[in-house]
Structures are given as structure tokens and as C-alpha cells.
DSSP file (Angstrom, degrees, kcal/mol; ACC not computed):
  #  RESIDUE AA STRUCTURE BP1 BP2  ACC     N-H-->O    O-->H-N    N-H-->O    O-->H-N    TCO  KAPPA ALPHA  PHI   PSI    X-CA   Y-CA   Z-CA
    1    1 A M              0   0    0      0, 0.0     3,-0.1     0, 0.0     2,-0.0   0.000 360.0 360.0 360.0 133.2 -108.5   27.9   69.5
    2    2 A P        -     0   0    0      0, 0.0     2,-0.2     0, 0.0     0, 0.0  -0.309 360.0 -94.3 -66.8 153.1 -111.4   30.4   69.3
    3    3 A T        -     0   0    0      1,-0.1     2,-0.6     2,-0.0     0, 0.0  -0.456  36.9-134.2 -67.4 137.2 -111.1   33.4   67.0
    4    4 A I        -     0   0    0     -2,-0.2     2,-0.6    -3,-0.1    -1,-0.1  -0.840  12.2-136.3 -97.0 125.0 -109.8   36.4   68.8
    5    5 A D    >   -     0   0    0     -2,-0.6     3,-1.7     1,-0.2     6,-0.2  -0.713   4.7-154.1 -83.6 117.4 -111.8   39.6   68.1
    6    6 A K  T 3  S+     0   0    0     -2,-0.6    -1,-0.2     1,-0.3     5,-0.1   0.690  94.8  58.0 -64.8 -18.2 -109.3   42.5   67.5
    7    7 A N  T 3  S+     0   0    0      4,-0.1    -1,-0.3     3,-0.0     2,-0.2   0.543  82.7 104.4 -88.6  -7.4 -112.0   44.9   68.6
    8    8 A D  S X  S-     0   0    0     -3,-1.7     3,-2.0     1,-0.1     4,-0.3  -0.536  77.1-131.1 -73.4 137.0 -112.4   43.2   72.0
    9    9 A N  T >  S+     0   0    0      1,-0.3     3,-0.7    -2,-0.2     4,-0.2   0.757 106.7  61.6 -60.1 -23.8 -110.8   45.2   74.8
   10   10 A N  T >> S+     0   0    0      1,-0.2     4,-1.3     2,-0.1     3,-1.2   0.518  75.1  92.8 -81.5  -4.6 -109.1   42.0   75.9
   11   11 A Y  H <> S+     0   0    0     -3,-2.0     4,-2.7     1,-0.3    -1,-0.2   0.841  75.9  65.4 -57.3 -32.8 -107.2   41.6   72.6
   12   12 A I  H <> S+     0   0    0     -3,-0.7     4,-2.7    -4,-0.3    -1,-0.3   0.853  98.6  52.5 -60.0 -34.7 -104.3   43.5   74.2
   13   13 A Y  H <> S+     0   0    0     -3,-1.2     4,-2.3     2,-0.2    -1,-0.2   0.904 109.4  49.0 -68.0 -40.3 -103.8   40.6   76.6
   14   14 A Y  H  X S+     0   0    0     -4,-1.3     4,-2.2     2,-0.2    -2,-0.2   0.943 113.9  46.8 -59.5 -48.2 -103.6   38.1   73.7
   15   15 A W  H  X S+     0   0    0     -4,-2.7     4,-2.1     2,-0.2    -2,-0.2   0.938 113.5  45.8 -62.9 -49.8 -101.1   40.4   71.9
   16   16 A V  H  X S+     0   0    0     -4,-2.7     4,-2.7     1,-0.2    -1,-0.2   0.902 112.3  52.4 -62.2 -41.2  -98.8   40.9   74.9
   17   17 A G  H  X S+     0   0    0     -4,-2.3     4,-2.3    -5,-0.2    -1,-0.2   0.898 108.4  50.8 -60.5 -40.7  -98.9   37.2   75.8
   18   18 A K  H  X S+     0   0    0     -4,-2.2     4,-2.1     2,-0.2    -1,-0.2   0.886 111.3  48.4 -63.6 -39.9  -97.9   36.4   72.2
   19   19 A Q  H  X S+     0   0    0     -4,-2.1     4,-2.6    56,-0.3     5,-0.3   0.905 109.5  51.6 -68.2 -42.2  -95.0   38.8   72.4
   20   20 A I  H  X S+     0   0    0     -4,-2.7     4,-2.4     1,-0.2     5,-0.2   0.933 111.2  48.7 -59.1 -45.5  -93.9   37.4   75.8
   21   21 A K  H  X S+     0   0    0     -4,-2.3     4,-2.5     2,-0.2    -1,-0.2   0.915 110.5  51.5 -61.0 -44.1  -93.9   33.9   74.3
   22   22 A K  H  X S+     0   0    0     -4,-2.1     4,-1.9     1,-0.2    -2,-0.2   0.943 114.2  41.3 -59.0 -50.6  -91.9   35.1   71.3
   23   23 A Y  H  X S+     0   0    0     -4,-2.6     4,-1.1     2,-0.2    -1,-0.2   0.827 112.9  54.8 -71.9 -30.8  -89.2   36.8   73.3
   24   24 A R  H ><>S+     0   0    0     -4,-2.4     5,-2.2    -5,-0.3     3,-0.5   0.935 110.0  46.6 -63.6 -45.8  -89.1   33.9   75.8
   25   25 A K  H ><5S+     0   0    0     -4,-2.5     3,-1.2     1,-0.2    -2,-0.2   0.859 105.0  60.3 -66.2 -35.1  -88.5   31.4   73.0
   26   26 A L  H 3<5S+     0   0    0     -4,-1.9    -1,-0.2     1,-0.3    -2,-0.2   0.819 105.9  48.7 -61.0 -29.7  -85.8   33.7   71.4
   27   27 A K  T <<5S-     0   0    0     -4,-1.1    -1,-0.3    -3,-0.5    -2,-0.2   0.551 116.3-119.4 -83.5  -8.7  -83.9   33.3   74.7
   28   28 A G  T < 5 +     0   0    0     -3,-1.2     2,-0.3    -4,-0.4    -3,-0.2   0.745  64.8 145.3  76.9  23.1  -84.4   29.5   74.5
   29   29 A W      < -     0   0    0     -5,-2.2    -1,-0.3     1,-0.0     2,-0.1  -0.676  45.1-134.2 -97.6 148.2  -86.3   29.6   77.8
   30   30 A S     >  -     0   0    0     -2,-0.3     4,-2.2     1,-0.1     5,-0.2  -0.438  33.9-105.3 -82.3 168.0  -89.3   27.4   78.9
   31   31 A Q  H  > S+     0   0    0      1,-0.2     4,-2.7     2,-0.2     5,-0.2   0.898 124.4  54.2 -59.9 -39.1  -92.3   29.0   80.6
   32   32 A S  H  > S+     0   0    0      2,-0.2     4,-2.6     1,-0.2    -1,-0.2   0.893 106.1  50.8 -63.4 -40.4  -91.0   27.5   83.8
   33   33 A K  H  > S+     0   0    0      2,-0.2     4,-2.8     1,-0.2    -1,-0.2   0.926 111.9  47.1 -64.0 -45.1  -87.6   29.1   83.4
   34   34 A L  H  X S+     0   0    0     -4,-2.2     4,-2.2     2,-0.2    -2,-0.2   0.928 112.0  50.9 -62.0 -43.9  -89.2   32.6   82.8
   35   35 A A  H  X>S+     0   0    0     -4,-2.7     5,-2.7     1,-0.2     4,-1.1   0.925 112.1  46.7 -58.7 -45.4  -91.4   32.1   85.8
   36   36 A T  H ><5S+     0   0    0     -4,-2.6     3,-0.5     1,-0.2    -2,-0.2   0.932 112.2  49.6 -62.5 -46.8  -88.4   31.2   88.0
   37   37 A E  H 3<5S+     0   0    0     -4,-2.8    -1,-0.2     1,-0.2    -2,-0.2   0.832 117.9  40.4 -62.9 -32.6  -86.4   34.1   86.7
   38   38 A C  H 3<5S-     0   0    0     -4,-2.2    -1,-0.2    -5,-0.2    -2,-0.2   0.558 109.0-121.8 -90.5 -10.0  -89.3   36.5   87.4
   39   39 A N  T <<5S+     0   0    0     -4,-1.1     2,-0.2    -3,-0.5    -3,-0.2   0.871  72.0 126.3  64.4  38.4  -90.3   34.9   90.6
   40   40 A F      < -     0   0    0     -5,-2.7    -1,-0.3    -6,-0.2     2,-0.2  -0.690  65.8 -94.0-113.0 171.0  -93.8   34.3   89.3
   41   41 A T     >  -     0   0    0     -2,-0.2     4,-1.8     1,-0.1     5,-0.2  -0.524  26.1-120.9 -83.8 156.6  -95.7   31.0   89.1
   42   42 A D  H  > S+     0   0    0      1,-0.2     4,-2.7     2,-0.2     5,-0.2   0.888 115.4  56.0 -58.6 -39.4  -95.6   28.7   86.1
   43   43 A T  H  > S+     0   0    0      1,-0.2     4,-2.9     2,-0.2    -1,-0.2   0.886 103.3  53.7 -62.6 -40.1  -99.4   29.1   85.9
   44   44 A F  H  > S+     0   0    0      2,-0.2     4,-2.1     1,-0.2    -1,-0.2   0.944 112.5  43.0 -59.9 -49.2  -99.1   32.9   85.8
   45   45 A I  H  X S+     0   0    0     -4,-1.8     4,-2.3     2,-0.2    -2,-0.2   0.918 114.2  51.6 -64.7 -43.7  -96.7   32.8   82.8
   46   46 A S  H  X S+     0   0    0     -4,-2.7     4,-2.1     1,-0.2     6,-0.2   0.920 109.7  49.4 -58.8 -45.4  -98.8   30.1   81.1
   47   47 A N  H  <>S+     0   0    0     -4,-2.9     5,-1.7     1,-0.2    -1,-0.2   0.885 110.3  51.2 -63.0 -39.1 -102.0   32.1   81.5
   48   48 A L  H ><5S+     0   0    0     -4,-2.1     3,-0.6    -5,-0.2    -1,-0.2   0.928 117.1  38.9 -61.6 -44.9 -100.3   35.2   80.0
   49   49 A E  H 3<5S+     0   0    0     -4,-2.3    -2,-0.2     1,-0.2    -1,-0.2   0.744 112.9  55.3 -79.6 -24.1  -99.1   33.3   77.0
   50   50 A N  T 3<5S-     0   0    0     -4,-2.1    -1,-0.2    -5,-0.2    -2,-0.1  -0.042 111.7-101.5-111.2  32.3 -102.1   31.1   76.4
   51   51 A N  T < 5 +     0   0    0     -3,-0.6     2,-1.3     1,-0.2    -3,-0.1   0.710  68.9 145.5  66.7  22.4 -104.9   33.6   76.1
   52   52 A A      < -     0   0    0     -5,-1.7    -1,-0.2    -6,-0.2    -2,-0.1  -0.751  52.0-133.5 -89.0  89.9 -106.4   33.1   79.6
   53   53 A F        +     0   0    0     -2,-1.3     2,-0.3    -3,-0.1    -5,-0.1  -0.091  44.4 142.6 -54.2 136.5 -107.4   36.8   79.8
   54   54 A Q        -     0   0    0    -44,-0.1     2,-0.3    -6,-0.1    -3,-0.0  -0.953  50.9 -93.0-158.9 170.1 -106.5   38.4   83.1
   55   55 A T        -     0   0    0     -2,-0.3     2,-0.4   -42,-0.0     0, 0.0  -0.658  36.9-169.8 -88.6 154.5 -105.3   41.8   84.3
   56   56 A I        -     0   0    0     -2,-0.3     2,-0.1    -8,-0.0    -2,-0.0  -0.992  21.3-118.6-144.4 138.5 -101.6   42.3   84.7
   57   57 A S     >  -     0   0    0     -2,-0.4     4,-2.2     1,-0.1     5,-0.2  -0.387  19.0-124.0 -76.0 153.8  -99.8   45.2   86.4
   58   58 A L  H  > S+     0   0    0      1,-0.2     4,-2.7     2,-0.2     5,-0.2   0.865 114.2  58.6 -61.5 -35.2  -97.5   47.5   84.6
   59   59 A N  H  > S+     0   0    0      2,-0.2     4,-2.4     1,-0.2    -1,-0.2   0.910 105.8  47.5 -61.1 -43.0  -94.9   46.6   87.2
   60   60 A S  H  > S+     0   0    0      2,-0.2     4,-2.5     1,-0.2    -2,-0.2   0.914 112.2  49.2 -65.8 -42.7  -95.2   42.9   86.3
   61   61 A L  H  X S+     0   0    0     -4,-2.2     4,-2.6     1,-0.2    -2,-0.2   0.922 112.2  48.6 -61.1 -43.3  -94.9   43.6   82.6
   62   62 A Y  H  X S+     0   0    0     -4,-2.7     4,-2.6     1,-0.2    -2,-0.2   0.902 110.8  50.7 -62.9 -41.4  -91.9   45.8   83.1
   63   63 A H  H  X S+     0   0    0     -4,-2.4     4,-2.4     2,-0.2    -2,-0.2   0.907 110.5  49.0 -63.6 -42.9  -90.3   43.1   85.3
   64   64 A I  H  X S+     0   0    0     -4,-2.5     4,-2.4     2,-0.2    -2,-0.2   0.935 111.6  49.4 -62.0 -46.2  -90.9   40.5   82.6
   65   65 A A  H  X>S+     0   0    0     -4,-2.6     5,-2.5     1,-0.2     4,-0.6   0.917 111.3  48.9 -60.4 -44.1  -89.4   42.8   79.9
   66   66 A Q  H ><5S+     0   0    0     -4,-2.6     3,-0.9     1,-0.2    -1,-0.2   0.916 111.1  50.2 -61.3 -42.4  -86.4   43.4   82.1
   67   67 A T  H 3<5S+     0   0    0     -4,-2.4    -1,-0.2     1,-0.3    -2,-0.2   0.874 112.3  46.5 -63.7 -37.8  -85.9   39.7   82.7
   68   68 A L  H 3<5S-     0   0    0     -4,-2.4    -1,-0.3    -5,-0.2    -2,-0.2   0.518 113.3-123.9 -80.5  -5.0  -86.2   39.0   79.0
   69   69 A E  T <<5S+     0   0    0     -3,-0.9    -3,-0.2    -4,-0.6    -2,-0.1   0.906  70.1 120.1  60.9  45.9  -83.7   41.9   78.4
   70   70 A I  S   <S-     0   0    0     -5,-2.5    -1,-0.2    -6,-0.1     2,-0.2  -0.949  73.4 -96.3-131.3 154.4  -86.0   43.8   76.1
   71   71 A P    >   -     0   0    0      0, 0.0     3,-2.1     0, 0.0     4,-0.4  -0.500  36.7-122.4 -65.0 140.6  -87.6   47.3   76.2
   72   72 A V  G >  S+     0   0    0      1,-0.3     3,-1.6     2,-0.2     4,-0.3   0.805 109.7  67.8 -56.6 -30.3  -91.1   47.0   77.7
   73   73 A M  G >> S+     0   0    0      1,-0.3     3,-1.5     2,-0.2     4,-0.9   0.743  83.4  73.0 -64.3 -22.3  -92.5   48.7   74.5
   74   74 A K  G <4 S+     0   0    0     -3,-2.1     3,-0.3     1,-0.3    -1,-0.3   0.801  87.8  63.3 -60.4 -27.3  -91.4   45.5   72.5
   75   75 A L  G <4 S+     0   0    0     -3,-1.6   -56,-0.3    -4,-0.4    -1,-0.3   0.706 111.3  35.9 -70.3 -18.9  -94.4   43.8   74.2
   76   76 A F  T X4 S+     0   0    0     -3,-1.5     3,-2.2    -4,-0.3     4,-0.4   0.450  86.2 131.1-109.3  -5.6  -96.8   46.2   72.5
   77   77 A E  T 3< S+     0   0    0     -4,-0.9    -3,-0.1    -3,-0.3   -58,-0.0  -0.256  78.4   9.2 -57.8 127.8  -94.9   46.5   69.2
   78   78 A G  T 3> S+     0   0    0      4,-0.0     4,-2.3     3,-0.0    -1,-0.3   0.322  92.7 116.4  87.1  -7.0  -97.1   46.0   66.2
   79   79 A L  H <> S+     0   0    0     -3,-2.2     4,-2.6     1,-0.2     5,-0.2   0.936  74.9  47.4 -61.0 -49.2 -100.4   46.1   68.2
   80   80 A E  H  > S+     0   0    0     -4,-0.4     4,-2.4     1,-0.2    -1,-0.2   0.904 113.2  48.4 -62.0 -41.6 -101.8   49.2   66.6
   81   81 A E  H  > S+     0   0    0      2,-0.2     4,-1.1     1,-0.2    -1,-0.2   0.914 112.1  50.2 -63.0 -42.1 -101.1   48.0   63.1
   82   82 A E  H  < S+     0   0    0     -4,-2.3     3,-0.4     1,-0.2    -2,-0.2   0.921 114.1  43.4 -62.2 -46.1 -102.6   44.6   63.9
   83   83 A V  H  < S+     0   0    0     -4,-2.6     3,-0.3     1,-0.2    -1,-0.2   0.872 115.2  48.8 -69.5 -37.3 -105.8   46.1   65.3
   84   84 A N  H  < S+     0   0    0     -4,-2.4     2,-0.6    -5,-0.2    -1,-0.2   0.610 100.9  67.6 -81.6 -11.3 -106.2   48.7   62.5
   85   85 A N     <        0   0    0     -4,-1.1    -1,-0.2    -3,-0.4    -4,-0.1  -0.494 360.0 360.0-106.1  61.8 -105.6   46.2   59.7
   86   86 A H              0   0    0     -2,-0.6    -1,-0.2    -3,-0.3    -2,-0.1   0.407 360.0 360.0-118.2 360.0 -108.8   44.1   60.0
């Protein structure tokens, strides 16, 4: 996996994807299960989690968080500390 530059504007997509994957796994769900529960495609969830940078709407992030039964802010938790500690 290529090194991710924390100063890159796309780092936020990497971080959020990592958080989605973490909370999905805590529920014991596959990517396919999360996709089905959110009514998204498997590819969409895979791209979010696997560093395939893309834009994502706030509505979609909120929907994913609701489906995972977490506050949407959990998807951003620790981001500032991570970026500022390089």
C-alpha cells in the first residue's frame, strides 16, 4: 500500500474509510452486509474502505453512521490528532 500523506487533502477519505471499516467489523458485518443495509453497492463500500479516493455526500456518511448505530462524528474521531502529530 502506498504511503498516505497526512497533508494531502484526500487524507480525510482514507481516515473516514478506516473508521467505517473499524465500526463495520465491530458489528461483525461484511462489506456486502453494510452495503445491503445502506442500500449502496458493494463497490461503493469497498472503495470507501480501501483508499480509492472519491467524494462522498454528508447525507451518505450520515446514513452509514446511522446504519452502524454510531454518531456520525465517530467517523472523524481522532483525525485532527493524527494529522497534527506527524
